[in-house]
ChimeraX commands (.cxc) that place a marker at each C-alpha (Angstrom):
marker #1 position 134.11,73.64,123.55 radius 0.5
marker #1 position 132.98,74.57,120.04 radius 0.5
marker #1 position 129.65,76.24,119.73 radius 0.5
marker #1 position 127.35,74.78,117.19 radius 0.5
marker #1 position 125.29,77.35,115.44 radius 0.5
marker #1 position 122.90,76.48,112.72 radius 0.5
marker #1 position 122.59,78.92,109.89 radius 0.5
marker #1 position 119.28,80.69,109.64 radius 0.5
marker #1 position 117.57,79.74,106.40 radius 0.5
marker #1 position 117.10,82.64,104.04 radius 0.5
marker #1 position 113.47,83.56,103.61 radius 0.5
marker #1 position 112.12,84.52,100.19 radius 0.5
marker #1 position 111.64,88.08,101.43 radius 0.5
marker #1 position 115.33,88.47,102.20 radius 0.5
marker #1 position 116.44,87.44,98.71 radius 0.5
marker #1 position 117.67,89.86,96.11 radius 0.5
marker #1 position 114.38,89.77,94.21 radius 0.5
marker #1 position 112.32,90.70,97.25 radius 0.5
marker #1 position 114.74,93.47,98.16 radius 0.5
marker #1 position 114.68,94.93,94.65 radius 0.5
marker #1 position 110.91,94.74,94.58 radius 0.5
marker #1 position 110.68,96.65,97.86 radius 0.5
marker #1 position 113.09,99.28,96.59 radius 0.5
marker #1 position 110.97,99.60,93.47 radius 0.5
marker #1 position 107.68,100.32,95.20 radius 0.5
marker #1 position 109.13,102.27,98.13 radius 0.5
marker #1 position 111.74,104.47,96.50 radius 0.5
marker #1 position 111.95,104.11,92.76 radius 0.5
marker #1 position 108.23,104.24,92.15 radius 0.5
marker #1 position 107.72,107.33,94.26 radius 0.5
marker #1 position 110.69,109.08,92.66 radius 0.5
marker #1 position 109.36,108.25,89.19 radius 0.5
marker #1 position 105.93,109.52,90.22 radius 0.5
marker #1 position 107.38,112.85,91.31 radius 0.5
marker #1 position 109.48,113.17,88.16 radius 0.5
marker #1 position 106.49,112.54,85.91 radius 0.5
marker #1 position 104.44,115.03,87.95 radius 0.5
marker #1 position 107.17,117.62,87.37 radius 0.5
marker #1 position 107.10,116.77,83.67 radius 0.5
marker #1 position 103.36,117.36,83.55 radius 0.5
marker #1 position 103.72,120.67,85.36 radius 0.5
marker #1 position 106.51,121.92,83.13 radius 0.5
marker #1 position 104.59,121.10,79.95 radius 0.5
marker #1 position 107.81,120.27,78.08 radius 0.5
marker #1 position 106.38,116.98,76.87 radius 0.5
marker #1 position 102.89,116.17,75.58 radius 0.5
marker #1 position 100.67,116.24,78.64 radius 0.5
marker #1 position 98.71,113.19,77.49 radius 0.5
marker #1 position 101.87,111.11,77.24 radius 0.5
marker #1 position 103.13,112.28,80.63 radius 0.5
marker #1 position 99.72,111.64,82.20 radius 0.5
marker #1 position 99.68,108.09,80.82 radius 0.5
marker #1 position 103.20,107.59,82.13 radius 0.5
marker #1 position 102.20,109.03,85.52 radius 0.5
marker #1 position 99.26,106.64,85.97 radius 0.5
marker #1 position 101.37,103.79,84.61 radius 0.5
marker #1 position 103.86,104.44,87.42 radius 0.5
marker #1 position 100.99,104.35,89.94 radius 0.5
marker #1 position 99.91,100.98,88.52 radius 0.5
marker #1 position 103.51,99.71,88.63 radius 0.5
marker #1 position 103.87,100.70,92.30 radius 0.5
marker #1 position 100.63,98.91,93.17 radius 0.5
marker #1 position 101.59,95.80,91.20 radius 0.5
marker #1 position 105.03,95.69,92.80 radius 0.5
marker #1 position 103.54,96.00,96.29 radius 0.5
marker #1 position 101.01,93.27,95.50 radius 0.5
marker #1 position 103.70,90.87,94.25 radius 0.5
marker #1 position 105.83,91.74,97.29 radius 0.5
marker #1 position 103.00,90.75,99.64 radius 0.5
marker #1 position 101.75,87.69,97.75 radius 0.5
marker #1 position 105.01,86.12,96.63 radius 0.5
marker #1 position 107.90,87.65,98.59 radius 0.5
marker #1 position 106.41,87.70,102.08 radius 0.5
marker #1 position 106.39,91.50,102.25 radius 0.5
marker #1 position 106.32,93.23,105.60 radius 0.5
marker #1 position 104.75,96.33,107.06 radius 0.5
marker #1 position 106.82,99.24,108.33 radius 0.5
marker #1 position 106.55,97.66,111.79 radius 0.5
marker #1 position 108.15,94.43,110.56 radius 0.5
marker #1 position 105.00,92.31,110.69 radius 0.5
marker #1 position 103.87,90.27,107.70 radius 0.5
marker #1 position 101.87,92.41,105.28 radius 0.5
marker #1 position 98.41,91.27,104.18 radius 0.5
marker #1 position 96.13,92.14,101.30 radius 0.5
marker #1 position 94.33,94.45,103.73 radius 0.5
marker #1 position 97.60,96.40,103.99 radius 0.5
marker #1 position 97.81,96.43,100.20 radius 0.5
marker #1 position 94.26,97.78,99.87 radius 0.5
marker #1 position 95.02,100.53,102.38 radius 0.5
marker #1 position 98.23,101.40,100.53 radius 0.5
marker #1 position 96.41,101.32,97.18 radius 0.5
marker #1 position 93.65,103.64,98.37 radius 0.5
marker #1 position 96.08,106.12,99.90 radius 0.5
marker #1 position 98.37,106.07,96.84 radius 0.5
marker #1 position 95.54,106.57,94.35 radius 0.5
marker #1 position 93.99,109.43,96.35 radius 0.5
marker #1 position 97.33,111.20,96.86 radius 0.5
marker #1 position 98.36,110.61,93.23 radius 0.5
marker #1 position 95.03,112.05,92.03 radius 0.5
marker #1 position 95.45,115.15,94.23 radius 0.5
marker #1 position 99.03,115.64,93.02 radius 0.5
marker #1 position 98.00,115.15,89.39 radius 0.5
marker #1 position 95.18,117.68,89.73 radius 0.5
marker #1 position 97.57,120.17,91.33 radius 0.5
marker #1 position 100.27,119.92,88.66 radius 0.5
marker #1 position 97.80,119.74,85.78 radius 0.5
marker #1 position 95.60,122.65,86.80 radius 0.5
marker #1 position 98.05,124.85,88.76 radius 0.5
marker #1 position 99.33,126.67,85.63 radius 0.5
marker #1 position 95.75,127.46,84.67 radius 0.5
marker #1 position 94.91,128.67,88.17 radius 0.5
marker #1 position 98.04,130.79,88.25 radius 0.5
marker #1 position 97.27,132.29,84.85 radius 0.5
marker #1 position 100.17,130.74,82.95 radius 0.5
marker link #1:1,2 radius 0.2
marker link #1:2,3 radius 0.2
marker link #1:3,4 radius 0.2
marker link #1:4,5 radius 0.2
marker link #1:5,6 radius 0.2
marker link #1:6,7 radius 0.2
marker link #1:7,8 radius 0.2
marker link #1:8,9 radius 0.2
marker link #1:9,10 radius 0.2
marker link #1:10,11 radius 0.2
marker link #1:11,12 radius 0.2
marker link #1:12,13 radius 0.2
marker link #1:13,14 radius 0.2
marker link #1:14,15 radius 0.2
marker link #1:15,16 radius 0.2
marker link #1:16,17 radius 0.2
marker link #1:17,18 radius 0.2
marker link #1:18,19 radius 0.2
marker link #1:19,20 radius 0.2
marker link #1:20,21 radius 0.2
marker link #1:21,22 radius 0.2
marker link #1:22,23 radius 0.2
marker link #1:23,24 radius 0.2
marker link #1:24,25 radius 0.2
marker link #1:25,26 radius 0.2
marker link #1:26,27 radius 0.2
marker link #1:27,28 radius 0.2
marker link #1:28,29 radius 0.2
marker link #1:29,30 radius 0.2
marker link #1:30,31 radius 0.2
marker link #1:31,32 radius 0.2
marker link #1:32,33 radius 0.2
marker link #1:33,34 radius 0.2
marker link #1:34,35 radius 0.2
marker link #1:35,36 radius 0.2
marker link #1:36,37 radius 0.2
marker link #1:37,38 radius 0.2
marker link #1:38,39 radius 0.2
marker link #1:39,40 radius 0.2
marker link #1:40,41 radius 0.2
marker link #1:41,42 radius 0.2
marker link #1:42,43 radius 0.2
marker link #1:43,44 radius 0.2
marker link #1:44,45 radius 0.2
marker link #1:45,46 radius 0.2
marker link #1:46,47 radius 0.2
marker link #1:47,48 radius 0.2
marker link #1:48,49 radius 0.2
marker link #1:49,50 radius 0.2
marker link #1:50,51 radius 0.2
marker link #1:51,52 radius 0.2
marker link #1:52,53 radius 0.2
marker link #1:53,54 radius 0.2
marker link #1:54,55 radius 0.2
marker link #1:55,56 radius 0.2
marker link #1:56,57 radius 0.2
marker link #1:57,58 radius 0.2
marker link #1:58,59 radius 0.2
marker link #1:59,60 radius 0.2
marker link #1:60,61 radius 0.2
marker link #1:61,62 radius 0.2
marker link #1:62,63 radius 0.2
marker link #1:63,64 radius 0.2
marker link #1:64,65 radius 0.2
marker link #1:65,66 radius 0.2
marker link #1:66,67 radius 0.2
marker link #1:67,68 radius 0.2
marker link #1:68,69 radius 0.2
marker link #1:69,70 radius 0.2
marker link #1:70,71 radius 0.2
marker link #1:71,72 radius 0.2
marker link #1:72,73 radius 0.2
marker link #1:73,74 radius 0.2
marker link #1:74,75 radius 0.2
marker link #1:75,76 radius 0.2
marker link #1:76,77 radius 0.2
marker link #1:77,78 radius 0.2
marker link #1:78,79 radius 0.2
marker link #1:79,80 radius 0.2
marker link #1:80,81 radius 0.2
marker link #1:81,82 radius 0.2
marker link #1:82,83 radius 0.2
marker link #1:83,84 radius 0.2
marker link #1:84,85 radius 0.2
marker link #1:85,86 radius 0.2
marker link #1:86,87 radius 0.2
marker link #1:87,88 radius 0.2
marker link #1:88,89 radius 0.2
marker link #1:89,90 radius 0.2
marker link #1:90,91 radius 0.2
marker link #1:91,92 radius 0.2
marker link #1:92,93 radius 0.2
marker link #1:93,94 radius 0.2
marker link #1:94,95 radius 0.2
marker link #1:95,96 radius 0.2
marker link #1:96,97 radius 0.2
marker link #1:97,98 radius 0.2
marker link #1:98,99 radius 0.2
marker link #1:99,100 radius 0.2
marker link #1:100,101 radius 0.2
marker link #1:101,102 radius 0.2
marker link #1:102,103 radius 0.2
marker link #1:103,104 radius 0.2
marker link #1:104,105 radius 0.2
marker link #1:105,106 radius 0.2
marker link #1:106,107 radius 0.2
marker link #1:107,108 radius 0.2
marker link #1:108,109 radius 0.2
marker link #1:109,110 radius 0.2
marker link #1:110,111 radius 0.2
marker link #1:111,112 radius 0.2
marker link #1:112,113 radius 0.2
marker link #1:113,114 radius 0.2
view
């Protein structure tokens, strides 16, 4: 007897666009944030340019997460559907941590007498 299985329809969140968006805000964005922070700390590039780039990356991460939730049915780390409340929590945490990191890399050379 042949078993009849119906294919599971692909959800928008499992498409390539949703996957790339998640990789952007989870991995790529955080890596770019760390690289720009290192650039600020090393002072090899104009600090104003690197600072603008740094905060631009923060904005990009937040925008990507927002689009993921609103249009690609993003999920939480527990696999439940993410809501705008999750986005607000993520945004607050990211901005606070990014500000602390920026202050550390911007002012550390001054504090250390360099």
